[in-house]
C-alpha positions as CSV (number, residue, x, y, z in Angstrom):
1,X,8.1,-10.2,41.6
2,X,10.8,-8.6,43.8
3,X,13.5,-10.2,41.7
4,X,11.9,-8.9,38.5
5,X,11.7,-5.4,39.9
6,X,15.3,-5.7,41.0
7,X,16.4,-6.6,37.5
8,X,14.4,-3.8,36.0
9,X,15.9,-1.3,38.5
10,X,19.4,-2.6,37.6
11,X,18.7,-2.0,33.9
12,X,17.3,1.5,34.5
13,X,20.6,2.4,36.4
14,X,22.6,0.9,33.4
15,X,20.7,3.0,30.9
16,X,20.6,6.3,32.8
17,X,24.3,6.4,33.5
18,X,25.2,5.8,29.9
19,X,25.2,9.2,28.2
20,X,25.4,7.8,24.7
21,X,22.3,5.7,25.3
22,X,20.5,8.7,26.7
23,X,21.5,10.7,23.6
24,X,20.0,8.0,21.3
25,X,16.9,7.6,23.4
26,X,16.0,11.3,23.8
27,X,18.2,13.3,21.5
28,X,17.4,11.5,18.3
29,X,13.6,11.7,18.6
30,X,13.6,15.4,19.4
31,X,16.1,16.1,16.6
32,X,14.1,14.1,14.1
33,X,10.7,15.6,15.0
34,X,12.1,19.1,14.6
35,X,14.0,18.3,11.3
36,X,11.0,16.5,9.7
37,X,8.5,19.1,11.0
38,X,10.4,22.2,9.8
39,X,13.0,21.2,7.2
40,X,11.5,18.2,5.4
41,X,8.1,19.6,4.5
42,X,6.2,19.7,1.3
43,X,5.1,23.3,1.9
44,X,6.6,26.3,0.2
45,X,7.5,29.0,2.7
46,X,9.2,32.4,2.2
47,X,10.4,31.5,-1.3
48,X,12.2,34.3,-2.9
49,X,10.5,35.4,-6.2
50,X,11.4,38.2,-8.5
51,X,8.8,40.5,-9.9
52,X,9.4,42.4,-13.1
53,X,6.6,44.9,-13.5
54,X,6.6,46.6,-16.9
55,X,3.1,47.9,-16.4
56,X,3.3,49.6,-13.0
57,X,-0.5,50.2,-13.0
58,X,-3.3,49.7,-10.6
59,X,-4.1,46.1,-11.6
60,X,-0.5,44.9,-11.4
61,X,0.0,46.6,-8.0
62,X,-3.2,45.2,-6.6
63,X,-2.1,41.7,-7.7
64,X,1.3,42.2,-6.3
65,X,-0.2,43.2,-3.0
66,X,-2.1,39.9,-2.9
67,X,1.1,37.9,-3.6
68,X,3.0,39.9,-1.0
69,X,0.4,39.3,1.6
70,X,0.9,35.5,1.3
71,X,3.3,33.8,3.7
72,X,4.6,31.7,0.9
73,X,6.6,34.3,-0.9
74,X,9.3,36.9,-0.3
75,X,9.0,39.4,-3.1
76,X,11.9,41.2,-4.7
77,X,11.2,43.7,-7.4
78,X,13.5,44.6,-10.3
79,X,13.5,45.9,-13.8
80,X,15.3,43.2,-15.8
81,X,15.5,42.1,-19.3
82,X,14.9,38.5,-20.3
83,X,18.6,37.8,-20.5
84,X,19.1,39.2,-17.0
85,X,16.3,37.0,-15.7
86,X,18.1,33.9,-17.0
87,X,21.3,35.0,-15.2
88,X,19.3,35.4,-12.0
89,X,18.1,31.8,-12.2
90,X,21.7,30.6,-12.8
91,X,22.8,32.1,-9.5
92,X,20.3,29.8,-7.8
93,X,18.8,32.4,-5.4
94,X,15.5,33.0,-7.1
95,X,12.8,30.3,-7.3
96,X,10.4,32.1,-9.7
97,X,10.0,35.3,-11.7
98,X,6.6,37.0,-12.2
99,X,6.5,39.2,-15.3
100,X,3.7,41.8,-15.8
101,X,3.7,43.0,-19.5
102,X,3.2,46.7,-20.4
103,X,-0.4,47.9,-20.5
104,X,-1.5,45.1,-18.2
105,X,-4.4,47.1,-16.8
106,X,-5.4,48.5,-20.2
107,X,-5.6,45.0,-21.8
108,X,-7.7,43.8,-18.9
109,X,-10.2,46.6,-19.2
110,X,-10.5,46.8,-23.0
111,X,-10.0,43.2,-24.1
112,X,-11.1,41.5,-20.9
113,X,-7.9,39.4,-21.1
114,X,-4.4,40.0,-19.9
115,X,-1.4,37.8,-19.4
116,X,1.0,37.3,-16.6
117,X,4.2,35.3,-17.2
118,X,5.4,32.9,-14.4
119,X,8.9,31.6,-14.9
120,X,10.1,28.9,-12.4
121,X,13.3,27.0,-11.8
122,X,12.2,23.5,-12.8
123,X,15.5,21.9,-11.7
124,X,13.5,21.2,-8.5
125,X,10.3,19.9,-10.1
126,X,8.2,19.7,-6.9
127,X,9.1,23.2,-5.7
128,X,8.4,24.6,-9.1
129,X,5.0,22.9,-9.3
130,X,4.1,24.2,-5.8
131,X,5.1,27.8,-6.6
132,X,3.2,27.7,-9.9
133,X,0.0,26.3,-8.2
134,X,0.2,28.9,-5.4
135,X,0.7,31.8,-7.8
136,X,-2.0,30.5,-10.1
137,X,-4.4,30.3,-7.2
138,X,-3.7,33.9,-6.1
139,X,-4.2,35.1,-9.7
140,X,-7.5,33.2,-10.0
141,X,-8.8,34.6,-6.7
142,X,-8.0,38.1,-8.0
143,X,-9.8,37.4,-11.2
144,X,-12.9,36.1,-9.4
145,X,-13.0,39.3,-7.4
146,X,-12.9,41.4,-10.6
147,X,-15.7,39.3,-12.1
148,X,-18.1,39.6,-9.1
149,X,-19.9,42.5,-10.7
150,X,-19.9,41.2,-14.2
151,X,-22.5,38.9,-15.7
152,X,-20.7,36.0,-17.3
153,X,-22.9,33.2,-18.8
154,X,-22.0,29.5,-18.1
155,X,-19.6,30.4,-15.4
156,X,-18.5,27.3,-13.4
157,X,-16.5,27.9,-10.2
158,X,-15.2,24.8,-8.5
159,X,-15.3,24.8,-4.7
160,X,-12.4,22.8,-3.2
161,X,-12.4,21.6,0.4
162,X,-9.3,20.0,2.1
163,X,-10.6,17.8,4.9
164,X,-8.5,17.4,8.1
165,X,-5.7,19.6,6.8
166,X,-7.1,22.7,5.0
167,X,-3.8,24.6,5.2
168,X,-1.9,21.7,3.7
169,X,0.7,21.7,6.4
170,X,3.5,19.2,6.1
171,X,3.6,18.4,9.8
172,X,0.2,16.5,9.5
173,X,2.0,13.9,7.4
174,X,5.4,13.9,8.9
175,X,4.7,13.8,12.7
176,X,2.9,10.4,12.6
177,X,5.6,9.0,10.4
178,X,8.4,10.3,12.6
179,X,6.6,8.8,15.7
180,X,6.6,5.4,13.9
181,X,10.2,5.7,12.8
182,X,11.6,6.9,16.1
183,X,9.8,4.4,18.3
184,X,10.7,1.5,15.9
185,X,14.4,2.4,15.7
186,X,14.9,3.2,19.4
187,X,12.9,0.3,20.7
188,X,14.3,-2.3,18.4
189,X,17.9,-1.1,18.4
190,X,18.4,-0.4,22.1
191,X,16.7,-3.7,23.1
192,X,18.8,-5.8,20.7
193,X,22.0,-4.1,21.6
194,X,21.5,-4.3,25.4
195,X,20.8,-8.0,25.3
196,X,23.6,-8.9,22.8
197,X,26.0,-6.8,25.0
198,X,25.4,-9.2,27.8
199,X,26.4,-12.0,25.5
200,X,29.6,-10.4,24.5
201,X,30.7,-9.4,28.0
202,X,29.8,-12.8,29.4
203,X,27.3,-11.6,32.0
204,X,24.4,-13.3,30.2
205,X,25.8,-16.6,31.4
206,X,25.7,-15.4,35.0
207,X,22.1,-14.1,34.6
208,X,21.0,-17.4,33.1
209,X,22.3,-19.5,36.0
210,X,20.7,-17.2,38.6
211,X,17.6,-18.3,40.4
212,X,15.6,-15.9,38.3
213,X,13.9,-17.4,35.3
214,X,15.8,-16.8,32.0
215,X,12.8,-15.6,30.1
216,X,12.0,-13.0,32.8
217,X,15.6,-11.8,32.5
218,X,14.9,-10.8,28.9
219,X,11.7,-9.1,29.7
220,X,13.3,-7.2,32.6
221,X,15.9,-5.8,30.2
222,X,13.2,-4.7,27.7
223,X,10.9,-3.1,30.3
224,X,13.0,0.1,30.8
225,X,12.9,0.8,27.1
226,X,9.1,0.5,27.2
227,X,9.0,3.2,29.9
228,X,11.5,5.4,28.2
229,X,9.8,5.1,24.8
230,X,6.6,6.3,26.4
231,X,8.5,9.4,27.6
232,X,9.6,9.9,23.9
233,X,5.9,9.7,22.9
234,X,5.1,12.4,25.4
235,X,7.9,14.6,24.2
236,X,6.9,14.2,20.5
237,X,3.3,15.0,21.3
238,X,4.3,18.1,23.2
239,X,6.5,19.3,20.4
240,X,3.7,18.6,17.9
241,X,1.1,20.6,19.8
242,X,3.2,23.5,21.0
243,X,5.9,23.8,18.4
244,X,4.4,22.4,15.2
245,X,0.8,23.5,15.9
246,X,-0.6,20.0,15.3
247,X,-3.3,19.3,18.0
248,X,-4.5,15.8,18.8
249,X,-8.1,15.7,17.7
250,X,-8.8,12.2,19.0
251,X,-8.4,10.5,22.3
252,X,-5.0,11.0,24.0
253,X,-5.5,7.9,26.1
254,X,-6.2,5.8,23.0
255,X,-3.1,7.2,21.3
256,X,-0.9,6.2,24.3
257,X,-2.5,2.8,24.4
258,X,-1.8,2.2,20.7
259,X,1.7,3.6,21.1
260,X,2.3,1.2,24.0
261,X,1.2,-1.7,21.8
262,X,3.5,-0.6,19.0
263,X,6.4,-0.2,21.4
264,X,5.8,-3.8,22.7
265,X,5.8,-5.0,19.1
266,X,9.2,-3.3,18.5
267,X,10.6,-4.7,21.7
268,X,9.5,-8.2,20.7
269,X,11.3,-7.6,17.4
270,X,14.4,-6.4,19.2
271,X,14.4,-9.5,21.4
272,X,14.1,-11.7,18.3
273,X,17.1,-9.9,16.7
274,X,19.1,-10.3,19.9
275,X,18.4,-14.0,20.1
276,X,19.5,-14.5,16.5
277,X,22.7,-12.4,16.7
278,X,25.9,-12.6,18.7
279,X,27.6,-9.2,18.2
280,X,26.5,-5.6,18.8
281,X,27.6,-4.6,15.4
282,X,25.4,-7.1,13.6
283,X,22.5,-6.3,15.9
284,X,22.9,-2.5,15.2
285,X,23.2,-3.1,11.5
286,X,20.1,-5.2,11.3
287,X,18.2,-2.8,13.6
288,X,19.2,0.4,11.7
289,X,19.3,-0.7,8.0
290,X,16.8,-3.5,8.3
291,X,14.2,-1.3,10.0
292,X,15.0,2.2,8.6
293,X,14.6,1.6,4.9
294,X,11.3,-0.5,5.2
295,X,9.9,2.1,7.5
296,X,10.7,5.0,5.2
297,X,9.7,3.2,2.0
298,X,6.7,1.1,3.1
299,X,5.0,3.0,5.9
300,X,3.4,5.5,3.6
301,X,4.6,8.7,5.2
302,X,7.2,9.6,2.6
303,X,5.9,7.8,-0.5
304,X,2.3,6.6,-1.2
305,X,2.2,2.8,-1.0
306,X,-0.1,2.8,-4.0
307,X,2.7,4.0,-6.2
308,X,5.0,1.0,-5.6
309,X,4.6,-2.3,-7.5
310,X,2.1,-4.8,-6.2
311,X,4.6,-7.3,-4.8
312,X,6.1,-4.5,-2.7
313,X,2.7,-3.5,-1.6
314,X,2.2,-7.0,-0.2
315,X,5.6,-6.9,1.5
316,X,4.6,-3.6,3.2
317,X,1.9,-5.4,5.2
318,X,4.6,-7.1,7.4
319,X,6.1,-3.7,8.3
320,X,4.7,-2.8,11.8
321,X,5.3,0.9,11.3
322,X,2.8,1.0,8.4
323,X,-0.1,0.1,10.6
324,X,1.1,2.3,13.4
325,X,1.3,5.2,11.0
326,X,-2.3,4.7,10.0
327,X,-3.4,4.5,13.6
328,X,-1.5,7.7,14.7
329,X,-2.7,9.7,11.6
330,X,-6.3,8.6,12.2
331,X,-6.3,9.5,15.9
332,X,-4.3,12.8,15.7
333,X,-5.6,14.2,12.5
334,X,-9.0,12.6,11.8
335,X,-10.1,12.2,15.4
336,X,-11.1,8.5,14.9
337,X,-11.7,6.0,17.7
338,X,-11.0,2.3,18.3
339,X,-14.1,1.3,16.3
340,X,-12.4,2.5,13.2
341,X,-8.9,1.2,14.0
342,X,-9.7,-2.3,15.3
343,X,-8.2,-4.0,12.2
344,X,-4.8,-2.2,12.5
345,X,-4.8,-2.8,16.2
346,X,-5.4,-6.5,15.8
347,X,-2.6,-6.7,13.2
348,X,-0.1,-5.2,15.6
349,X,-1.3,-7.4,18.4
350,X,-0.9,-10.5,16.1
351,X,2.6,-9.4,15.2
352,X,3.5,-9.0,18.8
353,X,2.3,-12.4,19.8
354,X,4.0,-14.0,16.8
355,X,7.3,-12.4,17.5
356,X,7.2,-13.3,21.2
357,X,6.3,-16.9,20.5
358,X,9.1,-17.3,17.9
359,X,11.6,-15.6,20.2
360,X,10.7,-17.7,23.2
361,X,10.9,-20.9,21.1
362,X,14.3,-19.8,19.7
363,X,15.7,-18.7,23.1
364,X,18.4,-21.0,24.4
365,X,19.1,-21.2,28.1
366,X,22.6,-22.4,27.3
367,X,24.7,-20.1,25.2
368,X,27.2,-22.7,24.1
């Protein structure tokens, strides 16, 4: 046990004195959680829209007040012709234009019907759809307020509830995905590179002929990355709660336990890669490209898995980050417990045991 702790302490010293390693371990997770949490979001915030109000009456001003009160839009008003509106879109600064026709209030009072034109820049389809839906919702809400004192037969009003994320915040989807992505990349890559580095420098031969068991040498090199990855989990959760306003609804202890299991799975994968490769470049290429694309494509946090072909859906089941993403999302957002997540937990546990057994069987005491 003393020998094992001595090897672990040696590896900690090696990691902590390497600034590049520390940057990868702690800089990358913090940068990714902030980038995904704020920049890569499916929400529309402070989008500049142009309002052309030909009516300038009470109804148009009341509706403009509602639009301006929303945090989604930054309103600019102007009196433009339709040709000038097209030129404004060509400059790329305006996402949408709302046009109120003349006699807007009069049409609403006398004919019970009035039109509002919404023109969006559909070169970005997702943003255009979001803006259109937001504006339509505000207009519908104003219309319902006007109809409160009117008797309208056969009136059907749908009541929509968004469970777990009523404000449709993008952080609810991105934070669990970023946790899976960061822990997978850091744990797999750093473990694989650190072990392969010993092969390239020739120090692995010295470690293998030492009185210490060779298998424990590998585990001792992986143990510091387990501890440092748990520090990353803590940092991500603190940023999620205090910066991104995403509280943990479920058990924090269970979340850390599941994160520990996932980290061990990733460390086992890193050990397997290090055993099969002989250079740091190859280990880094496999760890980055081989893990990054499957995590982003098949974990479900960027693209729904149901949208991909069935063969790819089957392949996604062997990606560990898919199951960890489900676990984190269920604990943090839905507040579920182990009784609802036992299947995903067993899958990760099975992957860990399989990778460790294959790695130990493939591990060669002699390098040559």
